[in-house]
C-alpha positions as CSV (number, residue, x, y, z in Angstrom):
1,X,0.0,0.0,0.0
2,X,1.5,3.3,-1.1
3,X,2.0,5.9,1.6
4,X,2.0,9.7,1.4
5,X,3.6,12.3,3.6
6,X,1.3,15.1,4.6
7,X,2.1,18.6,5.8
8,X,0.0,21.3,7.4
9,X,-1.6,23.7,4.8
10,X,0.5,26.7,3.9
11,X,-0.1,29.6,6.3
12,X,-1.2,27.4,9.2
13,X,0.6,26.1,12.2
14,X,0.9,22.8,14.2
15,X,0.9,23.4,17.9
16,X,3.0,20.8,19.7
17,X,2.7,20.9,23.6
18,X,5.5,23.5,24.0
19,X,4.1,25.6,21.1
20,X,0.6,25.6,22.5
21,X,2.0,26.4,26.0
22,X,3.4,29.6,24.5
23,X,0.1,30.5,22.9
24,X,-1.8,29.8,26.1
25,X,0.7,32.0,27.9
26,X,-0.3,34.9,25.6
27,X,-4.0,34.1,25.8
28,X,-3.8,34.0,29.6
29,X,-2.5,37.5,29.6
30,X,-5.3,38.6,27.2
31,X,-8.0,36.8,29.2
32,X,-6.9,38.0,32.7
33,X,-6.6,41.6,31.4
34,X,-10.1,41.4,29.9
35,X,-11.7,40.0,33.0
36,X,-9.9,42.5,35.3
37,X,-11.1,45.3,33.1
38,X,-14.7,44.2,33.4
39,X,-15.2,42.4,30.1
40,X,-17.2,39.1,29.7
41,X,-16.1,36.4,27.3
42,X,-18.2,35.5,24.2
43,X,-17.8,33.3,21.1
44,X,-19.5,33.0,17.8
45,X,-19.5,30.6,14.8
46,X,-16.3,29.9,12.9
47,X,-18.1,30.8,9.6
48,X,-20.9,33.3,8.8
49,X,-23.1,34.2,5.9
50,X,-20.8,35.8,3.3
51,X,-23.0,38.9,3.1
52,X,-22.2,39.7,6.8
53,X,-18.7,40.6,5.7
54,X,-19.5,42.2,2.3
55,X,-22.2,44.4,3.9
56,X,-19.5,46.0,6.1
57,X,-16.5,46.0,3.8
58,X,-17.8,45.7,0.3
59,X,-17.5,43.0,-2.4
60,X,-13.7,43.5,-2.7
61,X,-13.2,41.6,0.6
62,X,-14.4,38.4,-1.1
63,X,-10.9,37.8,-2.5
64,X,-9.5,37.8,1.0
65,X,-11.9,35.2,2.4
66,X,-12.2,31.5,2.5
67,X,-15.7,31.4,1.1
68,X,-17.8,28.4,0.1
69,X,-21.2,27.1,-0.7
70,X,-22.5,23.8,0.7
71,X,-23.0,21.2,-1.9
72,X,-26.7,21.5,-3.0
73,X,-27.2,24.6,-0.9
74,X,-28.1,28.1,-1.9
75,X,-26.3,30.2,0.6
76,X,-22.7,31.5,0.5
77,X,-20.6,31.3,3.6
78,X,-17.2,32.5,4.7
79,X,-14.7,31.5,7.4
80,X,-14.5,34.6,9.7
81,X,-11.6,36.9,8.8
82,X,-12.3,39.1,11.8
83,X,-14.7,39.2,14.8
84,X,-16.3,42.6,14.7
85,X,-19.1,41.8,12.3
86,X,-20.1,38.7,14.4
87,X,-20.0,40.9,17.6
88,X,-22.2,43.6,15.9
89,X,-24.6,40.9,14.7
90,X,-24.9,39.4,18.2
91,X,-25.4,42.8,19.8
92,X,-28.0,43.8,17.3
93,X,-29.9,40.5,17.9
94,X,-30.4,41.2,21.6
95,X,-29.8,45.0,21.9
96,X,-33.0,45.5,23.8
97,X,-32.1,43.2,26.6
98,X,-28.4,43.7,27.0
99,X,-27.0,45.8,29.9
100,X,-25.3,49.0,28.8
101,X,-22.4,49.3,28.4
102,X,-21.9,46.0,26.6
103,X,-18.3,44.9,27.5
104,X,-17.3,41.8,25.7
105,X,-14.1,40.0,24.7
106,X,-13.3,37.0,22.6
107,X,-10.2,35.0,21.6
108,X,-11.3,33.2,18.4
109,X,-9.5,31.6,15.5
110,X,-9.5,33.7,12.3
111,X,-8.9,32.9,8.7
112,X,-7.6,35.0,5.8
113,X,-7.1,33.6,2.2
114,X,-4.0,35.7,1.5
115,X,-0.3,35.1,0.8
116,X,1.4,34.0,4.0
117,X,4.3,36.2,5.1
118,X,6.1,37.3,8.3
119,X,3.5,38.4,10.8
120,X,0.5,37.3,8.6
121,X,-0.8,33.8,8.3
122,X,-4.0,32.2,6.9
123,X,-5.1,31.0,10.3
124,X,-4.4,32.9,13.5
125,X,-5.7,33.6,16.9
126,X,-7.0,37.1,17.7
127,X,-8.0,38.9,20.9
128,X,-11.0,41.1,20.5
129,X,-12.2,43.7,23.0
130,X,-15.3,45.8,22.4
131,X,-17.5,48.3,24.3
132,X,-20.9,49.1,22.9
133,X,-23.4,51.7,24.1
134,X,-21.1,54.4,25.4
135,X,-19.7,57.4,23.6
136,X,-16.6,59.6,24.4
137,X,-12.9,59.6,24.5
138,X,-12.8,57.9,28.0
139,X,-14.4,54.8,26.5
140,X,-11.9,54.7,23.7
141,X,-9.1,55.0,26.2
142,X,-10.7,52.3,28.4
143,X,-10.4,49.9,25.4
144,X,-6.8,50.9,24.8
145,X,-5.9,50.6,28.5
146,X,-7.1,47.0,28.6
147,X,-4.7,46.2,25.7
148,X,-1.8,47.9,27.5
149,X,-2.5,46.0,30.7
150,X,-2.1,42.7,28.8
151,X,1.1,43.9,27.2
152,X,2.5,44.9,30.6
153,X,1.6,41.4,31.9
154,X,3.6,39.9,29.1
155,X,6.6,42.1,30.0
156,X,6.4,44.9,27.4
157,X,6.8,48.6,28.1
158,X,6.3,51.9,26.2
159,X,9.9,51.5,25.1
160,X,8.9,48.4,23.2
161,X,5.4,49.2,21.9
162,X,3.7,52.5,21.2
163,X,0.0,53.2,20.6
164,X,-0.2,55.4,17.5
165,X,-3.6,57.0,17.4
166,X,-5.6,59.6,15.5
167,X,-9.3,60.6,15.0
168,X,-11.3,60.4,11.8
169,X,-13.3,63.5,12.6
170,X,-10.0,65.5,13.3
171,X,-8.5,64.1,10.1
172,X,-11.6,65.1,8.1
173,X,-11.5,68.6,9.4
174,X,-7.8,68.8,8.7
175,X,-8.3,67.6,5.2
176,X,-10.9,70.3,4.6
177,X,-8.5,72.9,5.9
178,X,-5.9,71.6,3.4
179,X,-8.3,72.1,0.6
180,X,-9.6,68.5,0.1
181,X,-13.2,68.6,-0.9
182,X,-15.8,66.6,1.0
183,X,-16.3,64.4,-2.0
184,X,-12.6,63.5,-2.0
185,X,-12.3,63.1,1.7
186,X,-12.7,59.3,1.6
187,X,-10.1,59.0,-1.2
188,X,-7.7,61.2,0.9
189,X,-8.1,58.9,3.9
190,X,-7.4,55.9,1.8
191,X,-4.2,57.6,0.6
192,X,-3.2,58.4,4.1
193,X,-3.7,54.7,5.0
194,X,-1.4,53.7,2.2
195,X,1.4,56.2,2.9
196,X,4.0,53.6,3.8
197,X,3.2,51.3,0.8
198,X,3.7,54.0,-1.9
199,X,6.8,55.5,-3.3
200,X,7.1,59.3,-2.7
201,X,6.4,60.2,-6.3
202,X,3.3,58.0,-6.6
203,X,2.1,59.4,-3.3
204,X,2.5,63.0,-4.6
205,X,0.7,62.1,-7.8
206,X,-2.3,60.7,-6.0
207,X,-2.3,63.7,-3.7
208,X,-2.5,66.0,-6.8
209,X,-5.5,63.9,-8.0
210,X,-7.3,65.0,-4.8
211,X,-7.4,68.5,-6.4
212,X,-4.6,69.9,-4.3
213,X,-2.1,72.5,-5.6
214,X,1.6,72.2,-5.0
215,X,1.5,73.8,-1.6
216,X,-1.5,71.6,-0.6
217,X,0.3,68.5,-1.8
218,X,3.4,69.4,0.3
219,X,1.2,70.1,3.4
220,X,-0.7,66.9,2.8
221,X,2.6,64.9,2.7
222,X,3.7,66.6,5.9
223,X,0.4,65.7,7.6
224,X,0.6,62.1,6.4
225,X,3.9,61.6,8.2
226,X,3.2,63.9,11.2
227,X,3.8,62.2,14.6
228,X,4.5,63.3,18.2
229,X,3.9,62.0,21.7
230,X,0.3,62.4,22.8
231,X,1.5,64.2,25.9
232,X,2.8,67.1,23.9
233,X,0.6,70.1,23.0
234,X,-0.8,70.0,19.5
235,X,0.0,73.6,18.7
236,X,3.4,72.8,17.1
237,X,1.9,69.9,15.1
238,X,-0.9,72.1,13.8
239,X,1.5,74.8,12.8
240,X,3.8,72.3,11.0
241,X,0.9,71.1,8.9
242,X,-0.5,74.6,8.5
243,X,-3.9,74.2,10.1
244,X,-5.6,75.5,13.2
245,X,-5.4,73.6,16.5
246,X,-9.2,73.8,16.4
247,X,-9.1,70.9,13.9
248,X,-7.6,68.7,16.6
249,X,-10.1,69.1,19.4
250,X,-10.9,65.4,19.4
251,X,-7.2,64.6,19.9
252,X,-7.1,66.9,22.9
253,X,-10.0,65.0,24.4
254,X,-8.1,61.7,23.9
255,X,-5.0,63.2,25.5
256,X,-7.0,64.3,28.6
257,X,-8.6,60.8,28.9
258,X,-5.2,59.0,28.4
259,X,-3.7,61.3,31.1
260,X,-6.5,60.5,33.5
261,X,-5.9,56.7,32.8
262,X,-2.2,57.0,33.4
263,X,-1.2,55.7,29.9
264,X,0.1,58.9,28.2
265,X,3.7,57.5,27.9
266,X,2.3,54.6,25.8
267,X,0.6,56.9,23.3
268,X,1.6,59.0,20.2
269,X,-0.4,61.0,17.7
270,X,0.0,59.8,14.2
271,X,-2.1,61.6,11.6
272,X,-1.4,58.9,9.0
273,X,-3.3,56.3,11.1
274,X,-6.8,56.2,9.6
275,X,-7.4,52.4,9.4
276,X,-8.5,51.1,6.1
277,X,-12.0,49.8,7.0
278,X,-14.6,52.4,6.2
279,X,-16.8,51.7,9.1
280,X,-14.6,53.5,11.6
281,X,-16.2,56.8,12.7
282,X,-13.9,58.4,15.3
283,X,-10.9,57.4,17.3
284,X,-8.5,55.0,15.3
285,X,-5.4,53.5,16.7
286,X,-2.7,50.9,16.1
287,X,-0.1,49.3,18.4
288,X,3.3,49.2,16.8
289,X,6.7,47.8,17.9
290,X,8.9,50.9,18.2
291,X,11.6,49.9,15.7
292,X,9.0,49.4,12.9
293,X,10.4,46.0,12.1
294,X,7.0,44.3,12.5
295,X,3.5,44.8,11.3
296,X,1.0,46.4,13.7
297,X,0.5,44.3,16.8
298,X,-3.1,45.5,17.1
299,X,-5.6,47.9,15.5
300,X,-9.0,49.2,16.2
301,X,-11.2,52.2,16.8
302,X,-14.7,53.6,17.1
303,X,-17.4,52.2,14.8
304,X,-20.6,53.8,15.8
305,X,-22.8,52.7,12.9
306,X,-22.1,49.0,12.6
307,X,-24.7,47.6,15.0
308,X,-27.3,49.7,13.2
309,X,-26.1,48.4,9.9
310,X,-26.8,44.8,11.1
311,X,-30.4,45.6,12.1
312,X,-29.9,46.8,15.6
313,X,-30.5,50.3,17.2
314,X,-28.2,53.2,16.7
315,X,-25.4,52.3,19.2
316,X,-21.9,53.7,19.7
317,X,-19.1,51.1,19.8
318,X,-15.4,50.9,20.1
319,X,-13.0,47.9,19.9
320,X,-9.8,46.4,18.7
321,X,-8.2,43.1,17.5
322,X,-4.8,41.9,18.5
323,X,-3.3,38.8,16.7
324,X,-1.0,36.3,18.3
325,X,1.5,36.1,15.4
326,X,3.0,39.6,15.4
327,X,2.8,39.8,19.2
328,X,4.7,36.5,19.6
329,X,7.4,37.9,17.2
330,X,7.8,41.0,19.4
331,X,8.0,39.0,22.6
332,X,10.6,36.6,21.2
333,X,12.7,39.6,19.9
334,X,12.6,41.0,23.5
335,X,13.5,37.6,25.0
336,X,10.1,37.6,26.8
337,X,9.3,34.0,25.7
338,X,11.3,31.0,26.6
339,X,13.5,29.2,24.1
340,X,11.7,26.0,25.1
341,X,8.0,26.5,25.4
342,X,7.8,23.2,27.3
343,X,9.0,25.2,30.4
344,X,5.6,26.9,30.4
345,X,3.7,23.6,30.6
346,X,2.0,22.9,34.0
347,X,4.4,21.2,36.4
348,X,3.3,17.8,37.8
349,X,2.8,17.9,41.6
350,X,4.1,14.4,41.9
351,X,5.6,11.5,39.9
352,X,4.7,8.0,41.4
353,X,7.4,5.3,41.1
354,X,7.3,1.6,41.8
355,X,10.6,0.2,43.1
356,X,9.3,-3.3,42.3
357,X,7.5,-6.1,44.1
358,X,3.9,-7.4,44.0
359,X,2.7,-5.0,46.7
360,X,4.1,-1.9,45.0
361,X,2.8,-3.0,41.6
362,X,-0.7,-3.5,43.0
363,X,-0.7,-0.3,44.9
364,X,0.7,2.1,42.2
365,X,-2.5,2.5,40.0
366,X,-4.7,2.8,43.1
367,X,-2.4,5.5,44.6
368,X,-2.2,7.4,41.3
369,X,-6.0,7.4,41.0
370,X,-6.4,8.5,44.7
371,X,-3.9,11.4,44.3
372,X,-5.7,12.6,41.2
373,X,-9.0,12.5,43.0
374,X,-7.4,14.7,45.6
375,X,-6.9,17.4,43.0
376,X,-3.2,16.8,42.3
377,X,-1.4,16.7,38.9
378,X,0.0,13.1,38.9
379,X,2.2,11.3,36.4
380,X,3.9,7.9,36.4
381,X,6.1,5.9,34.1
382,X,5.0,3.2,31.6
383,X,8.5,1.8,31.5
384,X,9.1,-1.8,32.5
385,X,12.3,-0.9,34.4
386,X,12.1,-0.6,38.2
387,X,15.5,1.2,38.4
388,X,14.6,3.9,40.8
389,X,17.4,6.2,39.6
390,X,16.2,6.1,36.0
391,X,12.6,6.6,37.0
392,X,13.7,9.6,39.1
393,X,15.4,10.9,36.0
394,X,12.1,10.6,34.2
395,X,10.4,12.5,37.0
396,X,13.0,15.3,36.6
397,X,12.4,15.4,32.8
398,X,8.7,15.8,33.5
399,X,9.6,18.7,35.8
400,X,7.7,17.1,38.7
401,X,7.8,18.9,42.0
402,X,8.1,15.6,44.0
403,X,8.2,11.9,43.7
404,X,6.5,9.1,45.7
405,X,8.5,5.9,45.8
406,X,6.6,2.7,46.5
407,X,9.2,0.4,48.0
408,X,10.0,-1.8,51.0
409,X,8.3,0.7,53.3
410,X,4.9,-0.3,52.0
411,X,5.0,-3.4,54.2
412,X,4.7,-0.9,57.2
413,X,2.1,1.2,55.4
414,X,4.6,3.9,54.4
415,X,6.1,5.4,51.3
416,X,9.1,7.6,50.5
417,X,8.3,11.2,49.5
418,X,11.2,13.0,47.7
419,X,11.3,16.8,47.2
420,X,12.7,17.0,43.7
421,X,13.2,20.8,43.9
422,X,15.1,20.7,47.2
423,X,16.5,17.1,47.2
424,X,15.3,16.1,50.7
425,X,13.2,13.1,51.3
426,X,11.1,11.6,54.1
427,X,9.1,8.5,55.0
428,X,5.4,9.3,55.1
429,X,2.4,7.2,56.0
430,X,0.5,6.1,52.9
431,X,-2.8,7.3,54.4
432,X,-1.5,10.8,54.6
433,X,0.5,11.1,51.4
434,X,-2.0,13.3,49.6
435,X,-1.7,15.9,52.2
436,X,2.1,15.7,52.3
437,X,2.3,16.0,48.5
438,X,-0.2,19.0,48.5
439,X,2.0,20.7,51.2
440,X,5.1,20.4,49.0
441,X,3.2,21.6,45.9
442,X,2.2,24.8,47.8
443,X,5.6,25.4,49.3
C-alpha cells in the first residue's frame, strides 16, 4: 500500500505541547486583562453568511476570504476573517435586553485567504475587546488601556510598543483645511492609510489627484507623516501642517482621557493612522513595535454605525483586534518568551514510582487514582524498568515537584516522598500522602 507524507496547509501552524503552551501564555494575559477590566467572554460561529462581511467591507473583501457554498445549498458562507461583524450581529440581535455598556471580549481563530508572510498567516488567533453603548474619549481609552494591561503582563513597556492614534473627525477637518473637498475626503483617507506602501512620487501624484495645488500636496505629505507624543501640545503639530489647533479638538480629548488613565507614555499622535476599513467613525489606533520591524501588533477604533447596519438600534461602539502572530514575534525579539515552550507547561505535583515487588505493583495504580481525585497533577512511568534512579530521572524530565516511591516501606504502610526541587526526602504514612504532596506543591 502506497504511503504519502502530509504537511499542514501553507499559512497554518501545528501546535505541539510547547508551542501551545506559549500560545496559552499569551492568551492567559489577554483573558486576565479582559476580566480584570470588566469584560465578559463570548464566542460565535467559525463561519458566517458571506454577506455579513460584504455588507461591512464591500465586495472587494471576497478575494481575501475562504468562502464556500455547501453542496446542493443556496447560501454562500465564509470563514471569519475578523470578529467585529459577528459581535455587531450578536449585539443587534439582543440589543433591547443587554446591559449598557456591553463589554465583551473573545479569543477566536480567524482565517484570511491571502499570501502568508512574516506576521501574517492564513489562520491565526486574535484577541477582541469591544465596548458598545457608550460614547466619548474615555471609553476609547478604556479599550486601549485594557490592551496595554495585557502587554504589561507579558513584560512589554512603552519603550517596546507605542499606541499610534488619531481621530477620523479630526482628520476630516484637517483635510478640509488643506483644501480637500468633502467628495474627495474618503479618497484622501485611503491615501493616508497607504502612505507607507507607496513611493514618494506616486504618493504625490495621488495627492494631486485630490485636487490639491503644489502647496497643498506638500502640506498633505507633511500631515501624512506627522507624529508626536500624545503628551505634547498639538500647537506645534498644527503649525507644522499649516492648520488651526481647532481641527484637533478630538485629539485633545483623547489626551485628557489618556492622562487620567495614566497611559500617556504609551501613546503617540500619528495623523497617518486612519485604518483602512470604512466603518470607523472616530478614534482610530494601532499598536506598533517601536523599531518598525513588525506589522501592527493590534488595531481598532470607534465604529458607531455598525450595530445599526446589522439591524440593531443606533449604538456607539469601540474595539480592537490583536493577533498572536506579530505579538509573539515581538515577545521573542525582546526575550520575553522561553526558548523552550515546554517550560511553560504545567508542572506535575508528583511522579509516582514503583521500586518493584507485587505489593508496589498492585498499589501504584490505586495510589495514582487517589492522588488525582485529591486534585493533584500526577504522572507515572509506563517503562518496565524498576530502576529507581532512571525513574527519578524521568520525573525530573517531566519537571515534577516531588516523587512518591513505593518500595519496601509499603510493608509498614509507608512510602518515600522525595522533594525534587530541594532534594530532601522523608518517609510518610501512605494514608497521609495526599496531604504531604499537597503541602510540597504549595511550598
